[in-house]
Each structure stands twice: as C-alpha cells, then as structure tokens.
Backbone as a printed PyTorch tensor [residue, N CA C, xyz], in Angstrom:
tensor([[[ 22.7090,   1.2060,  -3.6470],
         [ 22.1030,   2.3760,  -3.9420],
         [ 22.0490,   3.0440,  -5.7180]],

        [[ 21.0490,   3.7290,  -5.4330],
         [ 20.7550,   4.5820,  -6.7840],
         [ 20.5310,   5.8720,  -7.0490]],

        [[ 20.7580,   6.4370,  -8.3630],
         [ 20.5250,   7.7700,  -8.1620],
         [ 19.8960,   8.2260,  -9.5740]],

        [[ 19.2950,   9.0590,  -9.9300],
         [ 19.2300,  10.1790, -10.9120],
         [ 19.3320,  11.6790, -10.1040]],

        [[ 19.9540,  12.6140, -10.9170],
         [ 20.5520,  13.6620, -11.1700],
         [ 19.1270,  14.3640, -11.7780]],

        [[ 18.2470,  15.6820, -11.5690],
         [ 17.5930,  16.6470, -12.5240],
         [ 17.8050,  17.6440, -11.7170]],

        [[ 16.6020,  18.4020, -12.2700],
         [ 16.8870,  20.0380, -12.0140],
         [ 15.2490,  20.4690, -11.5090]],

        [[ 14.8220,  21.3770, -10.8640],
         [ 13.9670,  21.7490, -10.4850],
         [ 13.0090,  21.9190, -12.0780]],

        [[ 11.9400,  22.2440, -11.6120],
         [ 10.6790,  22.7030, -13.0860],
         [  9.8330,  23.7420, -12.6730]],

        [[  8.8760,  23.6650, -12.6490],
         [  7.5900,  24.0550, -12.5400],
         [  7.2870,  24.4650, -10.8280]],

        [[  6.9280,  25.4430, -10.4180],
         [  6.5750,  25.2440,  -8.1520],
         [  4.9630,  25.4630,  -8.9510]],

        [[  4.0600,  25.1510,  -8.4110],
         [  2.6780,  24.9580,  -8.0060],
         [  2.2760,  25.0760,  -6.7900]],

        [[  1.3590,  26.0730,  -6.5960],
         [  0.6670,  26.3400,  -4.7720],
         [ -0.8440,  25.8540,  -4.9030]],

        [[ -1.4760,  25.4920,  -4.6520],
         [ -2.6150,  24.9550,  -4.0600],
         [ -2.9920,  25.1940,  -3.1630]],

        [[ -4.4100,  25.4880,  -3.0670],
         [ -5.2960,  25.5220,  -1.9480],
         [ -6.3400,  24.4630,  -2.3410]],

        [[ -6.3330,  23.6910,  -1.1650],
         [ -7.1580,  22.9650,  -0.5590],
         [ -8.3210,  23.2460,   0.1490]],

        [[ -9.6120,  22.6880,  -0.4780],
         [-10.8460,  23.6640,   0.7340],
         [-11.5010,  22.3900,   1.6290]],

        [[-12.1230,  23.1800,   2.7280],
         [-12.7090,  21.7530,   3.5060],
         [-13.4670,  21.2350,   2.8860]],

        [[-13.1500,  19.3700,   3.4210],
         [-13.5760,  18.3900,   2.7050],
         [-13.0010,  17.8510,   1.5080]],

        [[-12.1990,  18.6730,   1.0290],
         [-11.5760,  18.2110,  -0.2570],
         [-10.3620,  16.6470,   0.2630]],

        [[-10.3050,  15.6080,  -0.5320],
         [ -9.7730,  14.9580,  -0.5780],
         [ -8.4680,  15.3460,  -0.4110]],

        [[ -7.0630,  15.0020,   0.1450],
         [ -5.8310,  15.0310,   0.0040],
         [ -5.6010,  14.5360,  -1.0960]],

        [[ -5.2240,  13.2330,  -1.3110],
         [ -4.3600,  12.7090,  -2.5540],
         [ -5.0810,  12.5450,  -3.5950]],

        [[ -6.7530,  12.8420,  -3.6970],
         [ -7.4050,  12.8860,  -4.6860],
         [ -6.9200,  14.0410,  -5.3870]],

        [[ -6.8240,  15.3560,  -4.7240],
         [ -6.5610,  16.5520,  -5.1980],
         [ -5.2350,  16.7760,  -5.9820]],

        [[ -4.5280,  16.4400,  -4.8440],
         [ -2.8320,  16.0380,  -5.4380],
         [ -2.1910,  15.4910,  -6.8330]],

        [[ -3.0910,  14.2190,  -6.6260],
         [ -2.4520,  13.0220,  -8.0720],
         [ -3.6660,  14.3470,  -8.9330]],

        [[ -4.8760,  14.7330,  -8.7560],
         [ -5.3960,  15.1290,  -9.9560],
         [ -4.6090,  16.4100, -10.4670]],

        [[ -3.8840,  17.4070,  -9.2620],
         [ -2.7920,  18.5560, -10.7900],
         [ -1.6320,  17.6260, -11.0760]],

        [[ -1.5830,  16.8820, -10.4350],
         [ -0.0900,  16.0780, -11.2580],
         [ -0.4730,  15.6240, -12.3660]],

        [[ -2.0130,  14.5850, -12.7150],
         [ -2.2590,  14.0490, -13.7500],
         [ -2.8140,  15.3610, -14.9170]],

        [[ -3.2650,  16.5920, -14.2700],
         [ -3.7760,  17.5030, -15.4130],
         [ -2.3980,  18.2560, -16.0640]],

        [[ -1.7260,  18.4880, -14.9700],
         [ -0.1610,  18.9790, -15.5830],
         [  0.8580,  18.3210, -15.8900]],

        [[  0.4830,  17.3180, -15.9310],
         [  1.3870,  16.0420, -16.2380],
         [  2.7810,  15.9640, -16.1360]],

        [[  2.1230,  16.2690, -14.6270],
         [  3.8320,  15.9920, -13.5280],
         [  4.4650,  14.7330, -13.2370]],

        [[  5.5930,  14.3310, -14.1440],
         [  5.9660,  13.2830, -13.8670],
         [  6.5680,  12.6610, -12.5720]],

        [[  7.0180,  13.7170, -11.9400],
         [  8.2230,  13.4920, -11.0620],
         [  8.1370,  15.0440, -10.0370]],

        [[  7.9310,  15.1430,  -8.5150],
         [  7.9640,  15.9020,  -7.6600],
         [  7.9700,  15.8680,  -6.6130]],

        [[  8.0470,  16.9090,  -5.7850],
         [  8.3050,  16.8390,  -4.1800],
         [  7.3920,  18.0230,  -3.7280]],

        [[  6.5240,  17.2900,  -2.7700],
         [  5.6540,  17.8320,  -2.3830],
         [  5.3890,  17.9330,  -1.0810]],

        [[  5.0400,  19.4500,  -0.2530],
         [  4.8320,  19.7880,   0.9330],
         [  3.4280,  20.2990,   1.2010]],

        [[  2.7420,  19.5770,   2.1180],
         [  1.4080,  20.6400,   2.6400],
         [  1.7060,  20.8110,   4.4620]],

        [[  0.8410,  21.6230,   4.3880],
         [  0.8570,  22.2880,   5.7880],
         [ -0.8220,  22.9500,   5.9600]],

        [[ -1.2140,  22.8110,   7.0030],
         [ -2.6100,  23.1440,   7.2270],
         [ -3.5690,  22.8180,   7.9920]],

        [[ -4.9720,  22.4340,   7.7190],
         [ -5.7560,  21.5530,   8.8500],
         [ -6.0660,  20.2540,   7.9980]],

        [[ -6.2410,  18.9310,   8.9080],
         [ -6.4740,  17.6620,   8.3990],
         [ -7.9320,  17.5300,   8.7610]],

        [[ -8.7940,  16.9330,   8.4500],
         [-10.2080,  16.6810,   9.4320],
         [ -9.8070,  14.9180,   9.4360]],

        [[ -9.3920,  14.1310,   8.8220],
         [ -9.5790,  12.7440,   9.8610],
         [ -8.6890,  11.8910,   8.3960]],

        [[ -7.8710,  10.8390,   9.0530],
         [ -7.2470,  10.0070,   7.9510],
         [ -7.1860,   8.6300,   8.7200]],

        [[ -7.0520,   7.8950,   7.8030],
         [ -6.2200,   6.4920,   7.9760],
         [ -5.1500,   6.4110,   7.9950]],

        [[ -4.0730,   6.4770,   9.0800],
         [ -2.7510,   6.8000,   8.7630],
         [ -2.3480,   5.4670,   8.8580]],

        [[ -1.4340,   5.0830,   7.6690],
         [  0.0770,   4.0410,   8.1570],
         [  0.9090,   4.0300,   9.2590]],

        [[  1.0670,   3.7500,   9.7830],
         [  1.9940,   4.0800,  11.2530],
         [  3.1430,   2.9370,  11.0290]],

        [[  3.3090,   1.9540,  10.0630],
         [  4.4910,   1.1960,  10.3250],
         [  3.7730,  -0.1050,   9.9080]],

        [[  4.5130,  -1.0250,  10.0390],
         [  4.5130,  -2.2000,  10.0390],
         [  3.7380,  -2.9620,  11.0830]],

        [[  2.8040,  -3.7330,  10.8840],
         [  2.4770,  -4.8490,  11.7810],
         [  3.7100,  -5.7740,  12.8250]],

        [[  4.8350,  -6.3160,  12.2070],
         [  5.3990,  -6.6450,  12.4240],
         [  6.9530,  -6.7560,  11.6630]],

        [[  8.0510,  -6.6210,  11.7230],
         [  9.5580,  -6.4920,  11.4930],
         [  9.4550,  -7.4560,  10.5320]],

        [[  9.3780,  -8.8030,  10.4090],
         [  9.9150,  -9.9810,   9.5930],
         [  8.7460, -10.5580,   8.9780]],

        [[  9.0100, -11.6210,   7.8120],
         [  8.0840, -12.2200,   7.7230],
         [  7.0340, -10.4490,   5.9650]],

        [[  5.6170, -11.9420,   5.9780],
         [  5.1400, -10.5340,   4.9820],
         [  4.7140,  -9.2520,   5.2690]],

        [[  5.3080,  -8.6970,   4.8810],
         [  4.5950,  -6.7340,   5.5090],
         [  3.2780,  -6.7200,   5.2040]],

        [[  2.7460,  -6.5090,   6.9390],
         [  1.3330,  -5.8980,   7.0040],
         [  1.3040,  -4.4790,   7.6330]],

        [[  0.9140,  -3.4610,   6.7930],
         [  0.8500,  -2.4370,   7.0690],
         [  0.1090,  -2.0190,   8.1380]],

        [[  0.1970,  -1.3340,   9.1620],
         [ -0.6660,  -1.2790,  10.6380],
         [ -1.2770,   0.4890,  10.6330]],

        [[ -2.0560,   0.1250,  10.5080],
         [ -2.9710,   1.4860,  10.8210],
         [ -2.7720,   2.1790,  11.5390]],

        [[ -3.6140,   3.4800,  12.2490],
         [ -4.2330,   4.8700,  13.3610],
         [ -5.3500,   5.6190,  12.8940]],

        [[ -6.3060,   5.5930,  13.1440],
         [ -7.3710,   6.4710,  13.0640],
         [ -6.8910,   7.3810,  13.3050]],

        [[ -6.6560,   8.9480,  12.5010],
         [ -6.9920,  10.1100,  13.3970],
         [ -7.9360,  11.2940,  13.0620]],

        [[ -8.7840,  11.6230,  14.3200],
         [-10.0580,  12.4290,  14.3820],
         [ -9.5600,  13.6470,  14.6470]],

        [[ -9.4340,  14.3890,  14.0380],
         [ -9.2160,  15.8940,  13.6190],
         [-10.7120,  16.4780,  13.9930]],

        [[-10.7030,  17.7770,  13.9810],
         [-10.1890,  18.4120,  13.0320],
         [ -8.9250,  19.2230,  13.6900]],

        [[ -7.4900,  18.6430,  12.9140],
         [ -6.1830,  19.2390,  13.9600],
         [ -5.1070,  19.7000,  12.6590]],

        [[ -4.0810,  19.9850,  13.0830],
         [ -2.7800,  20.5460,  12.3640],
         [ -2.1500,  19.4540,  11.4260]],

        [[ -1.6420,  19.3250,  10.3120],
         [ -0.8710,  19.0850,   9.5860],
         [  0.0450,  19.5150,   9.0740]],

        [[  1.4840,  18.6170,   8.8700],
         [  2.6770,  19.4360,   7.7960],
         [  3.1060,  17.6220,   7.7550]],

        [[  3.5940,  17.9250,   6.1550],
         [  3.8950,  16.8680,   5.5710],
         [  4.7090,  17.0490,   4.6150]],

        [[  5.6530,  16.0080,   4.1200],
         [  6.6810,  15.9970,   2.5660],
         [  6.1260,  14.9870,   1.8650]],

        [[  6.3420,  14.8360,   0.8070],
         [  5.7730,  13.6290,   0.2790],
         [  6.7320,  13.6630,  -1.8770]],

        [[  6.5830,  12.7010,  -2.0760],
         [  7.0640,  12.6390,  -3.8910],
         [  5.4850,  12.1790,  -4.5480]],

        [[  5.6400,  12.6560,  -5.9100],
         [  4.8720,  11.9920,  -6.5540],
         [  5.7560,  11.5590,  -7.6790]],

        [[  5.3970,  10.0320,  -8.1310],
         [  5.9590,   9.6330,  -9.2170],
         [  4.9140,   8.6210,  -9.9080]],

        [[  4.9120,   8.1670, -11.3180],
         [  3.8610,   7.3970, -12.0540],
         [  4.1140,   6.1610, -11.5830]],

        [[  2.8480,   5.5840, -11.4630],
         [  2.8640,   4.0600, -11.9790],
         [  1.8970,   3.5580, -12.8930]],

        [[  1.8260,   2.5860, -13.2230],
         [  1.2330,   1.5270, -14.1710],
         [ -0.2580,   2.6070, -14.4060]],

        [[ -1.1230,   3.1700, -13.2690],
         [ -2.3750,   3.6250, -13.5540],
         [ -2.0890,   5.0660, -13.5040]],

        [[ -1.3350,   5.7430, -12.8140],
         [ -0.8630,   7.5600, -13.0230],
         [  0.0790,   8.2320, -12.3390]],

        [[ -0.3780,   9.1450, -11.8150],
         [  0.7110,   9.5810, -10.5490],
         [  0.4120,   9.0910,  -9.1960]],

        [[  1.7200,   9.1490,  -8.3660],
         [  1.2200,   8.2790,  -7.3550],
         [  1.9510,   9.1150,  -6.1820]],

        [[  0.8600,   9.5070,  -5.1280],
         [  1.6100,  10.4550,  -3.9020],
         [  1.6700,   9.5140,  -2.9440]],

        [[  2.9740,  10.0650,  -2.7800],
         [  3.9920,   9.0010,  -1.3310],
         [  3.9900,  10.2810,  -0.6290]],

        [[  3.2740,  10.2350,   0.7890],
         [  2.4880,  11.5100,   1.4150],
         [  3.1440,  10.7900,   3.0400]],

        [[  4.4340,  11.3070,   3.5420],
         [  4.4150,  11.4680,   5.5140],
         [  4.4290,  12.3180,   6.0900]],

        [[  3.4080,  12.6700,   7.2250],
         [  2.7260,  13.7470,   7.7700],
         [  2.5940,  13.6980,   9.3080]],

        [[  2.7160,  14.5470,  10.0220],
         [  2.4810,  14.5460,  11.5980],
         [  1.1220,  15.0410,  11.7440]],

        [[  0.3890,  14.3220,  11.7960],
         [ -0.7600,  15.1470,  12.4160],
         [ -1.2480,  15.2160,  13.6620]],

        [[ -1.8310,  15.8980,  13.9220],
         [ -1.7810,  16.4150,  15.6300],
         [ -3.1190,  17.2190,  16.3650]],

        [[ -3.9290,  17.0440,  17.3800],
         [ -4.5650,  17.8200,  18.1730],
         [ -4.2250,  17.3010,  19.3120]],

        [[ -4.4980,  19.2030,  19.5600],
         [ -4.0560,  18.7270,  21.3360],
         [ -2.6130,  18.1980,  21.7210]],

        [[ -2.9800,  17.0690,  22.9990],
         [ -1.6930,  16.0400,  23.3530],
         [ -1.9770,  15.1500,  22.0170]],

        [[ -2.4670,  14.7840,  21.3230],
         [ -2.3370,  13.6380,  20.1720],
         [ -1.8490,  13.8650,  18.7830]],

        [[ -0.7130,  13.3660,  18.7910],
         [  0.1750,  13.8050,  17.4090],
         [ -0.0450,  12.1140,  17.2780]],

        [[  0.1090,  11.8000,  15.7890],
         [  0.2080,  10.6260,  14.5820],
         [  1.0600,  11.4290,  13.7850]],

        [[  1.8910,  10.2490,  13.7100],
         [  3.1270,  10.3950,  12.5390],
         [  3.1250,   9.3040,  11.3310]],

        [[  3.0240,   8.9320,  10.4060],
         [  2.8790,   8.2990,   9.4140],
         [  2.0460,   8.4350,   7.7190]],

        [[  1.7600,   7.9560,   7.1830],
         [  1.3340,   7.9310,   5.9170],
         [  0.0560,   7.9800,   5.8500]],

        [[ -0.7620,   8.7340,   5.6460],
         [ -2.3760,   9.4470,   5.9940],
         [ -2.8930,   8.9170,   4.2450]],

        [[ -3.4790,   7.9740,   4.8840],
         [ -4.4540,   7.2660,   3.6560],
         [ -6.1230,   6.8530,   4.2010]],

        [[ -6.3260,   6.6440,   2.7960],
         [ -8.1870,   6.4330,   2.9390],
         [ -8.8100,   7.6470,   3.7730]],

        [[ -9.1630,   8.4000,   2.5650],
         [ -9.7630,   9.2530,   2.5960],
         [ -9.0960,  10.6870,   3.9360]],

        [[ -8.4010,  10.8000,   3.5480],
         [ -7.5110,  12.1820,   4.6750],
         [ -8.0420,  13.2280,   3.7750]],

        [[ -8.8560,  13.9450,   4.7730],
         [ -9.6800,  14.9680,   4.3470],
         [ -9.3290,  16.3710,   4.7880]],

        [[ -9.0360,  17.6590,   4.6270],
         [ -9.0030,  18.5960,   4.3070],
         [-10.1480,  19.4640,   5.5570]],

        [[ -9.1960,  19.8210,   6.4500],
         [-10.4310,  20.4650,   7.6590],
         [ -9.9560,  22.5570,   7.2050]],

        [[-10.5850,  22.9620,   6.9210],
         [-10.7720,  24.3630,   6.7310],
         [ -9.7760,  24.9060,   5.6830]],

        [[ -8.2870,  24.6650,   5.7230],
         [ -7.5980,  25.0550,   4.6680],
         [ -5.9660,  24.1610,   4.4860]],

        [[ -6.2250,  23.6260,   3.3870],
         [ -4.4570,  23.0190,   3.4590],
         [ -3.9620,  23.6860,   1.9880]],

        [[ -2.3870,  23.7310,   2.4090],
         [ -1.3340,  24.5890,   1.9910],
         [ -0.5130,  23.3660,   1.1170]],

        [[ -0.5700,  23.5310,  -0.0160],
         [ -0.0720,  22.1050,  -1.0080],
         [  1.3630,  23.0860,  -1.7720]],

        [[  2.2140,  22.7240,  -2.0890],
         [  3.2840,  22.8960,  -2.5750],
         [  3.8270,  22.0430,  -3.2380]],

        [[  4.3830,  22.1990,  -4.7650],
         [  4.6500,  20.9580,  -5.3470],
         [  5.5960,  21.6550,  -6.5130]],

        [[  6.6600,  20.9480,  -5.9860],
         [  7.8500,  21.1970,  -7.4740],
         [  8.2910,  20.4860,  -7.7440]],

        [[  8.3670,  20.6480,  -9.3530],
         [  8.2580,  19.1420, -10.3070],
         [ 10.2480,  19.1390, -10.6220]],

        [[ 10.4480,  17.9150, -10.1810],
         [ 11.9990,  17.2680, -10.5000],
         [ 11.9180,  17.1270, -12.2230]],

        [[ 12.2310,  18.5240, -12.8710],
         [ 12.7530,  17.5520, -14.5530],
         [ 14.2830,  16.9460, -14.8400]],

        [[ 14.2140,  15.3880, -15.6160],
         [ 15.1610,  15.2650, -15.7880],
         [ 15.0980,  13.8520, -15.2590]],

        [[ 13.9690,  13.4890, -13.8590],
         [ 14.2680,  12.1720, -13.4330],
         [ 12.9480,  11.5430, -13.7950]],

        [[ 13.6130,   9.8480, -14.4180],
         [ 12.1000,   8.9080, -14.7430],
         [ 12.3160,   8.2020, -13.7860]],

        [[ 12.6710,   8.2840, -12.3730],
         [ 12.1010,   6.7320, -12.1570],
         [ 10.0710,   6.9370, -11.9600]],

        [[  9.8170,   5.8850, -11.7430],
         [  8.5020,   5.3240, -11.4190],
         [  8.3900,   4.4030, -10.1880]],

        [[  6.9570,   4.1450, -10.0710],
         [  6.8210,   2.9690,  -9.0460],
         [  6.1530,   1.7780,  -9.5380]],

        [[  6.5220,   0.6620,  -9.2580],
         [  7.3850,  -0.4150, -10.0980],
         [  6.3390,  -1.6570,  -8.5560]],

        [[  5.1480,  -2.3030,  -8.6280],
         [  5.2270,  -2.8320,  -7.8090],
         [  6.3400,  -4.4110,  -8.1600]],

        [[  6.8680,  -4.4100,  -6.5550],
         [  7.7890,  -5.2270,  -5.9770],
         [  7.0190,  -6.4490,  -5.6640]],

        [[  7.2320,  -8.0290,  -6.0670],
         [  6.4640,  -8.9580,  -5.5150],
         [  7.1650,  -9.4230,  -4.6760]],

        [[  8.1880,  -9.5140,  -3.9980],
         [  8.2540,  -9.5470,  -2.4670],
         [  7.6400,  -9.3060,  -1.3400]],

        [[  7.6020,  -7.5850,  -1.7040],
         [  6.8620,  -7.0560,  -0.4040],
         [  5.8850,  -6.6810,  -0.8250]],

        [[  5.0500,  -6.8370,  -2.0410],
         [  3.7310,  -6.2570,  -2.2740],
         [  3.4940,  -4.5690,  -2.7470]],

        [[  4.3020,  -4.3540,  -2.4850],
         [  4.8770,  -2.8780,  -2.6670],
         [  4.7780,  -2.5080,  -3.9620]],

        [[  4.4400,  -0.8940,  -3.7730],
         [  5.0050,  -0.3420,  -5.3850],
         [  6.0520,   0.6460,  -4.9940]],

        [[  6.8590,   0.5260,  -5.5330],
         [  8.2360,   0.7150,  -4.8830],
         [  9.0270,   1.6140,  -5.9980]],

        [[  9.9050,   2.8450,  -5.3820],
         [ 10.5620,   3.5210,  -6.5830],
         [ 11.8780,   2.7200,  -7.1340]],

        [[ 11.8000,   2.4900,  -8.5240],
         [ 12.3860,   2.5870,  -9.1280],
         [ 13.3460,   3.1940, -10.3600]],

        [[ 14.4710,   3.0820,  -9.8580],
         [ 14.9820,   3.9610, -11.2110],
         [ 15.5950,   3.6200, -13.0020]]])
C-alpha cells in the first residue's frame, strides 16, 4: 500500500445542462482551474452512456466489458481527478437507473447530461499522484 496526505483546497460546484458531456465538462474545469488532484461527486440526470461494468474475464489480458445505458434516467457517482501525460483524467464510478433498470460502473463513451447534472469538485492540495500507463494491465493506473 502507498499513500499521501493532503488537505482540502478549493471547492467548486458546476451545473451541467441538457446534452453536455460529463467527462469533457469536468475535465475542462480541471484544466482551466489547474486542478491537479480532486474528489468529484455527481448527482442528477443522465441521458445515455457506454458503461464499463467490469472485466470480461478475471485472468489473462484484461478486456473491459461494456453495457449501454439508454435513459433518460438518474445518476449518482463519485470519482477522482488526477493528471496523466495528456492532462486531467476523470475516473468516475456511478449508479445509473431508470425504472427497474440499474447499471453500476464507469460511464464512458459520450455520457450525456439529461436536464441537469450537479457536480461538486473538492480539490486536494499536497497530493502529487498521477495516472501512469501500466504495461502489464494496459490501463493508466494511479501512481504515488
């Protein structure tokens, strides 16, 4: 186990509107405000998303398994922002639902807002973690 100790910095609240892309908007805020490390909370409406729901198999090369969520529906999620070589990178896990359908995972691929999505970003000062490509898994993993 590795860890770092930081403290809360700035707190930002954003309102995403109908059709806005969740990842693009949150990463844009992080880039504009130079947020190097943060915790992110989302709550509100989601129109659709390509959701990573785990690996296809437990062993061997890790291949993600995806499920389509077609809303509109509700979403609640928590994530982190850390930078990789390209800039801020949001890692978000959420529960998305509509009626009897619930999908839990990492909403990717054009996750769009339905009506309104409230975003709270809590900056972490003193944390130097970055996302770095792990050759074995092929994923950009957190490195302290």
